[in-house]
LORO-605638 format. One line per field, with one value per residue (C-alpha): x, y, z; residue in three letters. Coordinates in steps of 0.1 Angstrom, whole numbers, plus 5000, padded with zeros to 4 digits. Layout:
# residues N
xx (X/...)
yy (Y/...)
zz (Z/...)
code (ALA/...)
***
This chain:
# residues 367
xx (5000/5014/5000/5011/4983/4957/4967/4952/4976/4978/4990/5016/5029/5037/5073/5074/5084/5121/5127/5160/5186/5185/5217/5214/5214/5245/5262/5254/5265/5298/5306/5312/5300/5296/5272/5254/5219/5208/5185/5149/5143/5141/5144/5180/5168/5147/5112/5098/5104/5067/5059/5083/5067/5032/5043/5057/5026/5005/5024/5005/4974/4990/4969/4938/4927/4933/4905/4894/4881/4912/4891/4918/4942/4913/4903/4937/4937/4902/4914/4946/4930/4894/4878/4851/4856/4840/4867/4896/4908/4939/4963/4991/5016/5007/5013/4981/4962/4972/4962/4929/4919/4927/4908/4878/4875/4893/4885/4896/4898/4897/4925/4948/4972/5006/5038/5071/5097/5069/5065/5066/5036/5012/5015/5016/4983/4967/4979/4970/4933/4935/4933/4957/4982/4989/5023/5027/5062/5078/5088/5122/5119/5086/5049/5036/5002/4988/4998/4985/4951/4950/4959/4933/4905/4916/4918/4886/4906/4890/4921/4952/4982/5003/5032/5043/5072/5078/5098/5125/5132/5123/5106/5079/5046/5035/5001/4987/4995/4979/4948/4945/4949/4921/4898/4905/4901/4866/4850/4844/4882/4896/4930/4952/4976/5004/5021/5044/5072/5050/5067/5100/5087/5102/5077/5075/5065/5037/5001/4968/4956/4932/4913/4906/4886/4855/4860/4870/4850/4873/4905/4921/4952/4976/5002/5024/5040/5070/5091/5094/5077/5101/5076/5085/5086/5052/5035/5008/4995/4963/4943/4916/4888/4851/4829/4813/4847/4860/4830/4837/4873/4864/4844/4876/4898/4907/4891/4924/4948/4966/4978/4974/5011/5012/4980/4993/5027/5012/4988/5017/5040/5014/5015/5053/5058/5093/5105/5092/5109/5142/5138/5131/5162/5184/5172/5178/5214/5220/5206/5231/5259/5251/5244/5275/5295/5280/5288/5324/5327/5315/5282/5248/5218/5181/5171/5150/5122/5122/5146/5167/5185/5190/5223/5237/5268/5285/5280/5255/5252/5290/5290/5261/5279/5312/5293/5279/5314/5324/5296/5271/5237/5220/5191/5195/5166/5171/5136/5122/5136/5166/5195/5222/5210/5213/5192/5207/5187/5197/5214/5232/5262/5287/5266/5265/5303/5309/5288/5306/5340/5330/5316/5349/5367/5344/5349/5386/5387/5369/5389)
yy (5000/5034/5056/5087/5081/5085/5122/5147/5155/5191/5180/5157/5186/5208/5215/5219/5252/5253/5273/5288/5263/5261/5267/5232/5215/5233/5224/5187/5188/5207/5203/5241/5265/5303/5303/5335/5329/5357/5336/5339/5377/5371/5400/5400/5417/5387/5394/5422/5418/5424/5396/5372/5380/5374/5341/5328/5337/5319/5287/5282/5273/5251/5221/5240/5246/5282/5306/5295/5330/5348/5374/5392/5395/5405/5431/5447/5447/5463/5490/5496/5498/5510/5480/5456/5421/5407/5422/5403/5368/5351/5327/5303/5328/5348/5317/5303/5334/5332/5295/5301/5327/5304/5275/5296/5312/5290/5256/5234/5254/5289/5314/5332/5359/5368/5385/5370/5371/5373/5352/5315/5306/5324/5298/5270/5282/5285/5251/5232/5238/5228/5263/5276/5303/5331/5345/5381/5392/5416/5452/5461/5431/5444/5442/5456/5466/5474/5440/5423/5440/5430/5394/5392/5405/5385/5352/5359/5354/5353/5362/5384/5383/5415/5418/5453/5454/5423/5393/5384/5415/5442/5463/5488/5501/5536/5538/5560/5534/5506/5527/5534/5497/5488/5514/5500/5464/5448/5444/5406/5400/5396/5412/5400/5428/5410/5436/5413/5439/5469/5480/5485/5512/5546/5573/5589/5556/5547/5547/5538/5506/5499/5530/5515/5486/5508/5516/5482/5452/5429/5439/5416/5430/5404/5411/5391/5391/5370/5399/5432/5418/5389/5361/5339/5306/5312/5315/5342/5365/5385/5398/5424/5424/5427/5409/5387/5377/5370/5349/5327/5323/5314/5284/5268/5279/5254/5265/5264/5275/5300/5287/5304/5314/5330/5349/5363/5372/5389/5410/5422/5428/5449/5473/5476/5505/5512/5477/5482/5515/5500/5472/5498/5519/5488/5477/5511/5511/5475/5481/5510/5488/5460/5480/5501/5469/5453/5484/5484/5448/5458/5439/5451/5448/5455/5485/5471/5483/5452/5437/5420/5427/5406/5410/5397/5374/5352/5315/5321/5284/5281/5314/5301/5269/5287/5311/5281/5267/5300/5299/5323/5312/5333/5324/5312/5325/5307/5292/5327/5329/5348/5323/5350/5364/5356/5372/5383/5393/5424/5412/5428/5450/5421/5396/5419/5424/5387/5382/5410/5396/5361/5374/5393/5360/5341/5368/5367/5330/5333/5363)
zz (5000/4990/5018/5000/4976/5004/5006/4980/4952/4963/4997/4982/4961/4991/4999/5037/5052/5061/5093/5103/5116/5155/5175/5191/5156/5145/5178/5171/5135/5139/5176/5180/5206/5209/5180/5169/5154/5130/5109/5122/5128/5166/5191/5204/5236/5245/5259/5280/5317/5322/5298/5315/5349/5336/5319/5352/5370/5344/5350/5382/5361/5333/5344/5333/5297/5285/5279/5244/5236/5249/5267/5286/5257/5234/5259/5258/5220/5220/5243/5223/5188/5196/5179/5191/5205/5174/5153/5169/5166/5180/5165/5174/5159/5128/5107/5123/5114/5077/5075/5093/5068/5039/5055/5061/5027/5001/4987/4958/4926/4942/4937/4961/4951/4966/4954/4943/4971/4997/5029/5021/5042/5018/4989/5015/5031/4998/4985/5017/5011/4974/4961/4934/4942/4917/4921/4909/4897/4921/4914/4929/4952/4966/4959/4926/4938/4903/4890/4921/4917/4880/4888/4915/4892/4862/4881/4901/4933/4967/4987/4984/5008/5012/5036/5048/5055/5034/5045/5034/5013/5039/5013/5023/5008/5018/5035/5008/4982/5002/5008/4971/4964/4988/4972/4937/4946/4943/4978/4972/4974/5009/5016/5044/5053/5071/5094/5114/5114/5119/5151/5133/5110/5116/5126/5092/5076/5099/5088/5106/5088/5117/5108/5074/5089/5090/5053/5039/5052/5031/5050/5076/5095/5108/5135/5158/5192/5179/5166/5184/5215/5217/5223/5193/5213/5228/5194/5197/5170/5165/5136/5132/5107/5100/5126/5099/5085/5119/5127/5097/5108/5143/5129/5117/5146/5173/5206/5225/5198/5220/5254/5287/5292/5257/5263/5297/5283/5252/5273/5295/5265/5248/5278/5279/5255/5269/5259/5224/5222/5233/5207/5179/5189/5190/5156/5142/5154/5144/5109/5105/5117/5093/5062/5067/5072/5040/5021/5034/5022/4987/4990/4977/5000/4998/5019/5047/5070/5091/5117/5090/5057/5026/5008/4975/4976/4950/4956/4984/4992/4999/5019/5040/5048/5056/5079/5097/5102/5117/5142/5125/5114/5087/5063/5028/5007/4974/4979/4975/4940/4953/4948/4951/4984/5021/5049/5082/5112/5133/5165/5194/5185/5194/5174/5143/5147/5147/5116/5097/5107/5096/5064/5057/5062/5038/5012/5016/5010/4977/4965)
code (MET/ASP/TYR/LEU/GLU/LEU/ALA/PRO/GLU/TYR/ILE/ARG/ALA/ILE/ALA/PRO/TYR/GLN/PRO/GLY/LYS/PRO/ILE/SER/GLU/LEU/GLU/ARG/GLU/LEU/GLY/ILE/THR/ASP/ILE/VAL/LYS/LEU/ALA/SER/ASN/GLU/ASN/PRO/LEU/GLY/ALA/SER/PRO/LYS/ALA/LEU/ALA/ALA/ALA/LYS/GLN/ALA/LEU/ASP/GLU/ILE/ALA/LEU/TYR/PRO/ASP/GLY/ASN/GLY/TYR/ALA/LEU/LYS/GLU/ALA/LEU/VAL/GLN/ARG/PHE/GLY/VAL/SER/PHE/GLY/GLN/VAL/PHE/LEU/GLY/ASN/GLY/SER/ASN/ASP/LEU/LEU/GLU/LEU/VAL/ALA/ARG/ALA/PHE/LEU/THR/VAL/GLY/ASP/ARG/GLY/VAL/TYR/SER/GLU/HIS/ALA/PHE/ALA/VAL/TYR/PRO/LEU/ALA/ILE/GLN/ALA/VAL/GLY/ALA/LYS/GLY/VAL/CYS/VAL/LYS/ALA/ARG/ASP/PHE/GLY/HIS/ASP/LEU/ASP/ALA/ILE/ARG/ASN/ALA/ALA/VAL/GLU/ASN/ARG/ALA/LYS/LEU/VAL/PHE/ILE/ALA/ASN/PRO/ASN/ASN/PRO/THR/GLY/THR/PHE/LEU/GLU/GLY/SER/ALA/LEU/HIS/GLN/PHE/MET/LYS/ALA/LEU/PRO/SER/ASP/ILE/LEU/VAL/VAL/LEU/ASP/GLU/ALA/TYR/ASN/GLU/TYR/LEU/PRO/GLU/ASN/CYS/ARG/TYR/ASP/SER/VAL/ALA/TRP/LEU/SER/GLU/PHE/ARG/ASN/LEU/ILE/ILE/SER/ARG/THR/PHE/SER/LYS/ALA/TYR/GLY/LEU/ALA/SER/LEU/ARG/VAL/GLY/TYR/ALA/LEU/GLY/ASP/PRO/GLU/VAL/VAL/ASP/MET/ILE/ASN/ARG/VAL/ARG/GLN/PRO/PHE/ASN/VAL/ASN/SER/VAL/ALA/GLN/ALA/ALA/ALA/ARG/ALA/ALA/LEU/GLU/ASP/ALA/GLU/PHE/VAL/ARG/GLN/THR/PHE/GLU/LEU/ASN/LEU/ALA/GLY/MET/LYS/GLN/LEU/THR/GLU/GLY/LEU/THR/ALA/LEU/GLY/LEU/ASP/TYR/ILE/PRO/SER/TYR/GLY/ASN/PHE/VAL/SER/PHE/ARG/ILE/ALA/ASP/SER/ALA/ARG/ALA/TYR/ARG/ARG/LEU/LEU/GLU/LEU/GLY/VAL/ILE/VAL/ARG/PRO/ILE/ALA/SER/TYR/ASN/MET/PRO/ASP/TYR/LEU/ARG/VAL/SER/ILE/GLY/LEU/GLU/ALA/GLN/ASN/LYS/LYS/PHE/LEU/SER/ALA/LEU/GLN/GLN/VAL/LEU/GLY/GLU/SER/ALA)
***
């Protein structure tokens, strides 16, 4: 019996998502220590002290099921954004949010649209429900909104994914351009605006997408506590949308998809504005350190608005392997149709320095 044949063809065709290599795995493979991981866009400051304290307190009740509705966390989000409870849904990280939207609104034969070089989970979420993904060619490594709109209309798509800033390229769409895109798109096409890196935007780039919810019932805003808030291991994200849309999504959401510790930590993290400010400032300084270092090494990079930067390097596969051997983990992004690029996350000053030193050694070896 070939049990693979029991799975639908569209499931068999999925190439599983490849996460960044863990430190422990590299230690086992090469027997080295003092490894710097700059592969997964994690917060080098860790998590907010307030979030850590709340998580520890929540451990006292781990024998109990979590609040399936996430009332306390939703209440904090309602107060923060001025929305109703019916406009909020929670996910086991933002990946869960993206997959829930696809499960609720797509089926076999439907179309979902996303950009070239955009987050790998978009096509996976679409394909996992038997829908067909429509990949729109990027413009300068970012989203071509006119082409995306045209593709969505021509293919009679039900769903569009847009990342702002985009991962792994770090490109950014101005709020005015996004707003015009929403106005021009037919209202029967849902748009997921993935703002996982929203907190890293400089003040002059910020826009109020939440205010658009009253204007566009087809808009879903997805955000996460994994990046700037430093809660990647706890897996908690949230999304805002129209109550009727959220109601459909809640019908496919597992009732306990966000655990109690994650809910408590996220609520506390949301209230720690000082920690987020420190994270933003550290990222700003780290971005300057890395981009100046890459320029000094003669390497081109894509200007980034996230907490990472993608740079071009000859024989990127070899460079990635050599960096691993030197104790630095970055992210190869050939699977994003960027075979000549690597992505590096912003770390602490010493971590960034170690990366640049190792990169200089790798370049010297291939000179």
